[in-house]
C-alpha positions in Angstrom: 89.3 121.1 120.5 91.2 124.4 120.6 88.3 126.4 119.1 85.9 125.0 121.8 88.3 126.2 124.5 88.7 129.6 122.9 84.9 129.9 122.5 84.3 129.0 126.1 86.9 131.6 127.2 85.3 134.3 125.1 81.8 133.4 126.4 83.1 133.7 129.9 84.7 137.1 129.2 81.4 138.2 127.6 79.5 137.1 130.7 81.9 139.1 132.9 81.4 142.2 130.8 77.6 141.9 131.1 78.0 141.4 134.9 80.0 144.6 135.1 77.5 146.4 133.0 74.9 145.7 135.6 77.0 147.5 138.3 75.3 150.7 139.5 78.6 152.4 140.2 79.7 152.4 136.5 80.3 155.7 135.0 79.0 156.4 131.5 82.5 156.3 129.8 83.1 152.9 131.5 79.8 151.6 130.3 80.5 152.7 126.8 83.9 151.1 126.8 82.5 147.8 128.2 79.8 147.8 125.5 82.5 148.3 122.8 84.5 145.4 124.3 81.4 143.2 124.4 80.9 143.8 120.7 84.4 142.8 119.9 84.1 139.7 122.0 80.8 138.8 120.4 82.3 139.3 116.9 85.1 136.8 117.9 82.6 134.3 119.2 80.6 134.6 115.9 83.8 134.1 113.8 84.8 131.0 115.8 81.3 129.6 115.6 81.2 130.1 111.8 84.4 128.1 111.5 83.0 125.3 113.7 79.8 125.3 111.6 81.8 125.2 108.4 83.9 122.3 109.7 80.8 120.4 110.7 79.2 120.9 107.3 82.4 119.6 105.6 82.4 116.6 107.8 78.8 115.8 106.9 79.6 115.6 103.2 
C-alpha cells in the first residue's frame, strides 16, 4: 500500500530527527528547528494513520 510506504518513510524521518536531537553539538536554534520539523512529521503520520484506520473501519462493515 502506498500509505504504508509513506508512513514508514515518515517514521524513519522522525527517527532521524530524534537521533539528531540527541547530538550534543546542536545549537539551540537548530534544536528548535528540528523540534518544529518533528511536529510536522508527526502530524503527517497521524493524518495517514487516521486514513488507514478509517479504511479499516469501512472494510469491517
